[in-house]
C-alpha positions in Angstrom: 239.1 -19.0 82.6 237.1 -15.9 83.0 233.5 -15.1 82.0 231.5 -11.9 82.1 228.0 -12.5 83.6 225.6 -10.3 81.6 221.9 -10.5 81.9 221.2 -11.0 78.2 221.6 -14.8 78.3 218.7 -15.0 80.8 216.3 -13.0 78.5 214.4 -16.1 77.3 214.0 -19.3 79.2 215.9 -18.5 82.4 215.6 -22.0 83.9 217.1 -23.6 80.7 219.9 -21.0 80.6 220.9 -21.6 84.2 220.8 -25.4 83.8 222.9 -25.2 80.7 225.4 -22.9 82.4 225.7 -25.3 85.4 226.3 -28.3 83.1 229.0 -26.3 81.1 230.7 -25.2 84.3 230.6 -28.7 85.8 232.2 -30.0 82.6 234.9 -27.4 82.9 235.5 -28.2 86.6 235.8 -31.9 85.6 238.7 -30.8 83.3 240.4 -29.0 86.1 239.4 -25.5 84.8 238.4 -22.9 87.4 236.0 -20.2 86.2 236.1 -16.7 87.5 232.9 -14.7 86.9 232.4 -10.9 86.9 229.6 -8.6 86.2 229.1 -4.9 85.4 229.6 -3.7 89.1 232.9 -5.5 89.1 234.0 -3.7 85.9 233.0 -0.4 87.3 235.4 -0.8 90.3 238.8 -2.0 89.2 239.8 -3.1 92.7 236.8 -5.6 92.7 237.8 -7.0 89.4 241.4 -7.2 90.4 240.5 -9.1 93.6 238.3 -11.6 91.7 241.0 -12.3 89.1 243.8 -12.5 91.8 241.7 -14.9 93.9 240.9 -17.0 90.9 244.6 -17.3 90.1 245.3 -18.3 93.7 242.7 -21.1 93.4 244.6 -22.6 90.6 248.0 -22.1 92.2 249.4 -19.3 90.1 
C-alpha cells in the first residue's frame, strides 16, 4: 500500500493526527499490509520514488 505524506493533515491538531496515523498504520501492519510513504521531494525525483516503491515491494516479497 502506498500513501502520499502531505502536510495538510497536520494543519489542525498535529498530535491527534499523528496518533491517529500511528493507530491506522499499526492496524494495517497487523493485517500484514506494508505501507510505503512518499512526499513532494520524492515525487520531484523519480529515482527516489522508484527506489521507495521497489524497496517496499521487496519487503513484501514481490
